[in-house]
C-alpha distance (Angstrom), angle and dihedral (degrees) to the residues before:
residue distance angle dihedral
M1 . . .
S2 3.76 . .
S3 3.84 113.0 .
Y4 3.76 93.7 -150.6
T5 3.79 115.5 113.2
V6 3.82 112.7 -150.6
R7 3.79 124.6 -164.0
K8 3.80 112.8 -93.5
T9 3.76 113.7 -118.2
P10 3.84 133.2 -177.5
G11 3.84 101.1 -102.3
D12 3.83 133.9 72.4
L13 3.84 104.8 -94.9
S14 3.82 95.3 163.0
W15 3.86 94.7 104.2
F16 3.76 93.7 33.6
T17 3.75 97.6 60.9
H18 3.76 90.2 46.7
D19 3.83 97.4 49.8
R20 3.78 97.2 46.9
F21 3.84 98.7 178.1
G22 3.81 129.9 75.0
M23 3.80 142.0 162.4
F24 3.80 122.0 -118.1
I25 3.79 114.0 -156.3
H26 3.86 120.0 -160.0
W27 3.73 109.8 -171.3
G28 3.79 134.3 150.8
L29 3.77 144.5 107.8
Y30 3.89 89.0 -49.3
A31 3.82 89.4 73.5
M32 3.83 87.4 75.5
P33 3.79 98.6 62.4
G34 3.80 85.3 38.4
R35 3.84 92.6 -154.4
H36 3.85 104.2 114.6
E37 3.83 130.7 -54.5
W38 3.80 89.3 -97.9
V39 3.83 93.0 55.3
K40 3.84 92.6 118.1
T41 3.80 92.3 62.4
N42 3.87 97.8 27.6
E43 3.84 87.8 60.8
C44 3.85 97.4 27.8
I45 3.80 89.3 -125.6
P46 3.80 111.5 -168.8
E47 3.77 119.6 -124.6
E48 3.79 95.8 -109.8
K49 3.84 92.2 54.8
Y50 3.84 93.4 44.3
Q51 3.81 86.9 50.4
K52 3.81 88.0 72.8
Y53 3.78 89.2 69.8
F54 3.86 89.9 54.3
Q55 3.86 89.8 46.0
Y56 3.83 92.2 53.7
F57 3.80 103.8 31.8
N58 3.78 105.2 130.7
P59 3.82 115.5 147.6
D60 3.82 93.0 -170.1
L61 3.81 92.4 168.7
F62 3.82 96.3 50.5
D63 3.79 111.4 128.7
A64 3.81 112.9 171.2
K65 3.84 90.3 -168.4
E66 3.76 89.5 58.9
W67 3.78 92.3 49.0
A68 3.78 89.4 51.2
R69 3.82 93.1 48.6
Q70 3.81 90.6 51.3
A71 3.83 93.3 48.6
K72 3.84 91.1 49.5
A73 3.79 92.5 45.3
A74 3.84 88.9 52.4
G75 3.86 89.2 56.8
M76 3.76 95.6 -107.3
K77 3.76 116.9 147.8
Y78 3.77 103.3 -169.0
A79 3.79 139.6 19.0
V80 3.79 138.3 -149.4
L81 3.89 117.2 -155.7
T82 3.86 125.5 -164.7
T83 3.81 100.1 -116.6
K84 3.84 86.6 178.2
H85 3.71 126.4 0.9
H86 3.84 127.9 -166.8
E87 3.76 93.5 -75.5
G88 3.87 86.5 68.7
F89 3.78 96.6 -126.0
C90 3.84 111.5 140.6
L91 3.80 123.8 -144.3
F92 3.76 89.7 -158.8
D93 3.81 136.0 69.1
S94 3.76 98.4 -100.6
Q95 3.87 117.3 178.7
Y96 3.84 89.4 -149.9
T97 3.87 99.5 66.1
D98 3.78 141.1 30.8
Y99 3.81 89.7 -149.4
K100 3.83 94.4 94.5
S101 3.76 142.3 111.9
T102 3.79 93.9 -103.8
N103 3.81 88.0 66.4
T104 3.80 94.4 52.1
P105 3.83 125.5 81.4
I106 3.85 90.5 -91.0
G107 3.84 87.0 61.8
R108 3.79 96.0 -167.4
D109 3.82 140.2 114.9
L110 3.83 97.9 -112.5
V111 3.80 93.7 -175.9
R112 3.80 88.7 58.8
E113 3.81 91.4 52.9
Y114 3.83 91.3 47.3
V115 3.77 93.0 50.2
D116 3.76 95.2 48.1
A117 3.82 94.7 46.2
F118 3.82 98.1 46.4
R119 3.81 92.7 42.3
A120 3.82 88.8 52.4
E121 3.84 89.1 56.4
G122 3.83 90.5 52.5
L123 3.83 95.1 -108.3
H124 3.81 123.3 142.7
I125 3.75 114.8 -112.9
G126 3.85 127.9 -124.8
F127 3.72 134.0 180.0
Y128 3.76 125.5 -152.4
Y129 3.79 113.1 -155.4
S130 3.78 122.4 -176.6
L131 3.77 118.3 -133.1
I132 3.78 86.4 -159.2
D133 3.79 122.3 74.6
W134 3.80 120.0 -180.0
H135 3.84 91.8 -178.0
H136 3.76 101.6 52.3
P137 3.75 114.9 102.6
E138 3.83 93.5 -139.6
F139 3.81 97.2 48.7
P140 3.83 105.5 106.2
I141 3.80 118.2 -125.0
D142 3.83 112.0 -108.0
H143 3.77 138.1 166.3
L144 3.84 91.9 -74.3
H145 3.86 95.4 47.3
P146 3.82 120.2 108.3
R147 3.85 90.2 -126.6
R148 3.77 95.9 52.5
N149 3.85 93.4 108.9
D150 3.78 95.7 48.0
P151 3.87 110.7 119.3
D152 3.79 88.8 -131.4
A153 3.83 95.3 42.9
Y154 3.79 93.3 120.6
E155 3.80 93.5 50.8
K156 3.78 89.9 48.8
S157 3.74 92.7 50.4
K158 3.78 109.0 33.8
D159 3.78 96.6 85.4
R160 3.80 97.8 43.4
D161 3.83 114.8 121.4
M162 3.76 115.8 -137.1
H163 3.84 90.6 -171.4
K164 3.78 89.2 62.5
Y165 3.73 90.9 49.0
A166 3.88 91.5 48.9
Q167 3.85 88.4 53.2
Y168 3.83 88.7 50.5
M169 3.79 89.0 55.3
R170 3.82 91.6 49.7
N171 3.72 91.0 49.0
Q172 3.88 93.3 51.4
V173 3.80 92.7 44.4
T174 3.80 86.8 52.5
E175 3.77 89.1 53.3
L176 3.80 93.3 47.6
L177 3.80 94.2 49.1
S178 3.84 95.2 41.6
N179 3.79 105.1 44.0
Y180 3.83 106.0 44.4
G181 3.79 105.8 49.7
K182 3.80 124.1 -118.9
I183 3.81 111.9 1.8
D184 3.80 115.9 -165.5
I185 3.86 103.3 -166.7
L186 3.82 133.7 30.0
W187 3.74 109.4 -167.2
F188 3.87 113.9 -166.8
D189 3.78 120.7 -167.3
F190 3.06 127.7 -139.8
S191 3.82 156.5 -5.5
Y192 3.83 121.4 -179.4
D193 3.78 134.9 -176.4
K194 3.75 127.7 -124.5
D195 3.85 116.3 -78.6
P196 3.79 109.3 -129.7
H197 3.77 90.8 -146.1
F198 3.87 90.4 68.2
P199 3.81 132.4 64.8
D200 3.79 120.0 -96.3
W201 3.80 94.1 -101.7
M202 3.82 88.3 63.9
K203 3.74 94.0 54.3
G204 3.76 123.5 145.0
K205 3.78 123.6 -100.6
G206 3.84 131.4 -115.2
K207 3.83 142.9 157.3
E208 3.79 94.5 -47.6
E209 3.81 94.1 53.1
W210 3.79 93.7 44.3
E211 3.87 91.0 46.0
A212 3.78 79.2 -131.9
Q213 3.87 98.3 179.0
E214 3.79 90.2 56.5
L215 3.79 91.0 45.5
I216 3.78 92.1 51.3
D217 3.83 92.3 43.4
T218 3.84 87.3 54.2
A219 3.79 91.8 53.2
R220 3.82 94.8 44.7
K221 3.78 93.1 48.3
L222 3.83 90.5 54.5
Q223 3.79 98.2 39.7
P224 3.86 112.2 12.3
H225 3.81 95.7 -178.0
I226 3.81 94.5 54.5
I227 3.82 121.3 125.3
I228 3.83 113.0 -128.1
D229 3.76 127.1 -172.1
N230 3.84 125.4 -130.9
R231 3.84 98.1 -115.2
T232 3.80 95.4 109.2
Q233 3.82 87.0 69.1
I234 3.80 89.6 -108.5
E235 3.82 115.3 105.6
Q236 3.72 114.0 -117.2
D237 3.83 129.4 143.9
L238 3.82 110.8 -46.2
W239 3.79 135.6 53.6
T240 3.84 105.6 -159.6
P241 3.77 119.0 -160.9
E242 3.80 108.6 -165.7
Q243 3.78 129.1 -145.2
Y244 3.85 95.4 -14.8
Q245 3.77 135.8 85.6
P246 3.82 114.2 -124.3
T247 3.76 118.0 -134.2
E248 3.78 95.3 -148.2
W249 3.76 141.7 21.2
I250 3.82 108.3 -70.0
R251 3.76 111.6 -108.4
H252 3.81 132.4 -159.4
E253 3.76 107.7 -96.3
E254 3.82 94.0 -134.6
T255 3.82 106.8 31.3
G256 3.77 99.8 28.3
E257 3.85 90.2 -130.6
L258 3.78 119.2 149.8
V259 3.89 107.5 -107.1
P260 3.77 135.2 -160.9
W261 3.74 108.7 -94.7
E262 3.79 141.7 179.5
A263 3.81 126.5 -164.4
C264 3.78 112.7 -143.3
Q265 3.76 114.2 -154.0
T266 3.77 142.6 165.6
F267 3.79 134.3 -131.6
S268 3.81 87.2 -130.3
G269 3.80 135.1 3.7
S270 3.87 96.2 -69.9
W271 3.76 135.9 63.2
G272 3.79 97.7 -152.8
Y273 3.79 122.1 53.1
Y274 3.83 109.0 -69.8
R275 3.75 111.5 -175.1
D276 3.78 98.4 -163.9
E277 3.79 101.1 34.0
M278 3.84 108.3 117.7
T279 3.86 106.7 178.8
W280 3.83 92.6 103.0
K281 3.86 114.0 162.4
S282 3.79 118.5 -111.0
P283 3.85 119.4 -113.8
E284 3.86 88.5 -108.3
M285 3.77 91.8 54.1
L286 3.80 93.2 47.3
I287 3.85 93.2 53.5
Q288 3.76 93.6 41.3
M289 3.79 92.1 52.6
L290 3.81 91.3 56.6
I291 3.78 93.5 46.7
N292 3.79 93.6 45.8
T293 3.83 92.0 51.4
V294 3.75 94.9 50.9
S295 3.81 91.1 43.4
L296 3.86 86.6 62.5
G297 3.85 94.1 47.5
G298 3.81 95.8 -99.2
N299 3.81 142.3 121.1
L300 3.79 127.5 -120.4
L301 3.86 120.9 -135.7
M302 3.81 105.5 -169.9
N303 3.78 119.0 -164.5
V304 3.79 132.7 -129.7
G305 3.81 120.4 -173.2
P306 3.85 107.5 -158.8
T307 3.81 120.2 -147.9
S308 3.87 119.0 -107.4
R309 3.80 87.6 -100.5
G310 3.75 88.5 61.3
Y311 3.79 106.2 -109.6
F312 3.85 134.7 109.3
D313 3.81 108.0 -106.8
S314 3.78 123.4 -125.0
R315 3.80 94.3 -94.6
A316 3.81 92.1 53.5
Q317 3.80 92.3 46.2
A318 3.78 89.4 50.8
A319 3.80 90.3 53.3
L320 3.81 91.5 47.0
Q321 3.81 89.6 49.2
T322 3.79 89.4 52.8
Y323 3.81 89.6 56.7
G324 3.87 92.1 42.7
D325 3.83 92.9 51.6
W326 3.83 94.1 49.1
M327 3.88 96.4 38.7
R328 3.76 93.6 50.1
Y329 3.79 90.2 70.4
N330 3.78 103.4 19.3
S331 3.80 107.3 38.1
R332 3.80 92.3 107.6
S333 3.87 86.6 76.6
I334 3.86 89.8 56.3
Y335 3.82 110.3 35.7
G336 3.79 114.0 72.0
C337 3.75 90.4 5.2
T338 3.79 135.7 115.6
M339 3.79 142.0 163.6
A340 3.75 114.0 -31.8
E341 3.78 117.8 -103.2
P342 3.85 113.7 -90.0
E343 3.87 92.6 -108.1
F344 3.87 88.0 63.8
L345 3.80 101.6 42.3
N346 3.80 95.5 94.3
I347 3.80 101.8 36.0
C348 3.82 96.7 97.9
P349 3.78 133.6 72.4
N350 3.87 119.4 -121.8
G351 3.80 114.2 -67.1
C352 3.74 98.0 48.1
K353 3.83 132.9 101.6
L354 3.77 123.6 -162.4
T355 3.77 133.9 -147.8
Q356 3.78 128.7 172.5
S357 3.75 134.5 -154.8
Q358 3.82 109.9 -107.3
D359 3.81 89.8 -121.9
G360 3.85 87.3 60.3
K361 3.75 95.0 -127.5
R362 3.87 100.6 109.8
L363 3.75 132.8 45.1
Y364 3.86 123.2 -161.7
V365 3.73 123.4 -153.7
H366 3.86 111.9 -162.6
L367 3.77 111.6 -158.1
F368 3.83 107.0 -145.1
E369 3.78 87.3 164.9
Y370 3.80 112.6 37.2
P371 3.81 111.4 -135.1
F372 3.80 125.2 -141.3
Q373 3.81 108.9 -101.4
T374 3.85 100.0 -47.9
L375 3.74 140.7 56.0
I376 3.77 119.6 -168.0
L377 3.84 119.5 -155.3
K378 3.77 114.5 -161.8
N379 3.83 117.0 -117.3
M380 3.79 92.7 -15.5
A381 3.84 100.4 118.0
E382 3.75 95.9 99.0
K383 3.86 96.4 39.4
V384 3.77 101.3 57.2
D385 3.78 127.0 86.3
Y386 3.77 102.6 175.1
V387 3.84 139.7 -4.8
Q388 3.82 132.3 -156.8
F389 3.78 144.2 153.4
L390 3.77 107.5 -95.4
H391 3.77 97.5 -145.8
D392 3.82 95.5 62.1
G393 3.85 105.3 10.3
S394 3.80 91.2 -120.8
E395 3.78 119.6 154.6
L396 3.75 122.0 -106.0
L397 3.79 113.2 -153.3
T398 3.83 117.1 -127.6
E399 3.75 139.8 -172.4
E400 3.77 138.3 179.9
R401 3.82 118.1 -101.1
T402 3.80 114.8 -169.8
R403 3.74 120.8 -161.1
T404 3.80 138.2 163.3
D405 3.80 115.3 -125.8
S406 3.77 127.2 -143.1
K407 3.82 91.1 -85.9
G408 3.75 92.7 55.8
E409 3.78 93.5 -106.9
T410 3.77 120.9 137.8
E411 3.83 119.2 -118.8
K412 3.79 118.7 -159.4
N413 3.83 98.2 -157.3
L414 3.76 128.7 -174.3
L415 3.82 116.7 -132.1
I416 3.79 113.7 -157.5
T417 3.79 116.6 -162.5
L418 3.84 113.4 -138.8
P419 3.77 131.0 -171.6
V420 3.75 111.7 -97.8
V421 3.78 92.0 -125.5
K422 3.78 115.6 63.9
P423 3.83 113.4 -117.2
N424 3.78 115.4 -108.7
V425 3.81 92.7 -96.4
I426 3.80 124.1 111.3
V427 3.76 91.5 -131.9
P428 3.82 114.5 11.9
V429 3.80 115.6 -145.5
I430 3.80 127.3 -149.2
E431 3.80 113.5 -152.6
I432 3.76 113.8 -151.8
F433 3.81 120.4 -166.4
L434 3.78 107.4 -153.4
K435 3.84 126.9 -143.3
């Protein structure tokens, strides 16, 4: 069993820390302009112009079953869908707003279709819910709001009631956690501090404004097992580093304890569909990000931004195919795995990443840099029972190599003989069965 002790949190993380890999889906009206999910505020688009997207939103090619099939084929074990993003548009049939998918030309509860399809494929279900809402009449204008530069912004905002908006959020979370069966993850987003360049009335918003404790209590009462992130500014289950790869297991800032964490990343530079955005990650980077995350005890939530017609575009499908091709043969080094035990962390040369099965019986060496013919693992000769490539289960021959280090201590190293030519795998994996 893994020797790492992780901070205890309220939700049920037993499946989560086994499955390791999930799909984030950012989808809303912003898919229509196709210029970033923050397009409404980035371009300060007025409500009447943004309303055109609502008027013409008709994802006629949306097939939740196809989404679910693609997620499963990529090796993903759970998904998190934006039920409402910062623009305020809801993909579900809420009784508390008219700004929802059932009132657009598509006329359907898209969250319902997502839940049914992904659940049918055996995937765990997550809901993203934005704490921010640039459409709601009671949400006060701040330095992130699309109307921040209006000359009458203060007059528009001064009488808005954050308490009413907080109640609105509780009402909608109640709907989401009451009407769709068991929900495994609730992903709130996000709290932000005051910007000193703006006046006090345009301050940021945090746990007090969200009435976050009441919001969390509402969710826990309805679904006590649920996993909740920390972005309300109240610590719950998940630490969520965004758009960067940690270099060590995330620790609690006060106690130093290891914590459950999930890196959220994008295939390109945007979360929502961005037609002209070209910084798409290479196949090597995609696979290495997943391995790196699990090698540090974390999960990877990789994002897809569907088009406004409702399908994953060719670039997203290619990225998913990259994961699927690799995971088909190498997922054993990801599922049920975590950071290698401390005794193994320094056995490899540069260019390798290690994961270890949580039962401690198997060690996985991921070859980011493919060595020429041999790989030497420090002081491993007496700890290894059998070695093979994971992708095809072919034996790798080994032998003991004894050497004396600079301190006069004897190392009993394991030399693994590799084929000169790298196998046709983006990142080859060596599976080691330990004694």
